Steps between C-alpha positions, in 0.01 A plus 500: 500500500517736202217706638659515845837605346327782300313614816826521699660691216211749467425381149150478351322162510370315200119545455411168330583130516430315173485123526403190303456265792360195319658341189772765490619553156745351413565267794153353556546546878238579757534730801482292816169551687681613814671786309184671409429621847863611553511697185165663561610595849813669355285679245284643771816596700665698224184621327523295177225433247517132389412426131422129496534392129365145516445392140590145587304467827241253345777296330641341808570141387725404780703269288756450777222311692308304224362284772301798647161597367476796272416820683196584277364832627476433881858390554702776334634642815542852631527827327612845610151619431356248746719658773435860414351699791571853398470524126861480383473199273419537124444152358524428124348180344456409146289266272786503242675213685184343656293480174670625178742788418259624232247602761737787612286537814615541856372637827637709784397486869600801699354784715217689331702822435770304305244301302334831402835635370557169308151528354561847376839406341339202331230706344771738364713224363351161413133563560504210752564227240287307263132492573447180308772331722321627816160356380658164423685503839180589685322201337772261600528626858122478541493134430476311835828314580667606174777699652599228751499239229707706272764606756540146621536365146758781434695410811496127404623583156776726618616231754516241238696730260737615772572133601570409138742788456676406833537136382652616175737729691601215729573283192700754302627793709692331773845648537423808288222661706312485829150613593228517764152358457251779413204527721278706268500672170647372177879539509806288597799706602834340422834582666780415259830338599696742284479847356380552133483802280121543451507619144695204359318262731162611374604476143627148563156419661334640196705283271393198696128596486444588861405823672607605856509829685846606617548581862618846426156595370360405842761664714430824706871594486692579168706237332674281584241427756276198402759374254516159668121446460244398244118506519306205346126479485256203526196645320545303170413138427683274755598264211750759387686537831739215477630593149517873584691446828733261320580773248552752776743261671676443169553867451625559846735213490667623187448882527845599629678326213263519205304829535 
């Protein structure tokens, strides 16, 4: 609709569509499979390049359906790259979420001219990353069945942790926040029942020994956008979730009178 309106007004169209379709940070949502084709068709119609930033693609735990098998590698679903017919998709993947942040290694899949430009920029900036990390990664990927086993174990662990955080939220956050079940990634996005000043709220959280990310830090628009949101994560030991969420609930319940 925006592109049509700009065309009608004689205004220039955007050149690029940037998207995080799976495990969107901070919501943990996933683009519906039927939306991929519709968005790709619109990109073709308006001449857009799609940058598909899919850091959490392999972390699809599908906690909303714990009765379903884990996707592993073969059940991850579509991507914009899988639909690309005319070289307009630039896909970004990373080992930082899949293996370990310390690897600082990622890969780009795109038309050859674009990859050549990235290659040149990498040479002039980071020298393509750590050679030692690349050698270690190559050894791991060369082991038969290793990647499938690792990804499946990662998905299982993230499903377990997500369900544990959701259970703690159900126990302690009723009446002060709502949320949707994440489908991938590592974050739980809370919608708060009241407005809070982010500075005093974070200070109160700190005094209680918990860390959260305020919604304003995740908002595309300037404040007060995002003020009724908090981002929690489920990457730490699940044994800490109940106490941590109980402290979050305590702060939210008393914030307006005690901050």
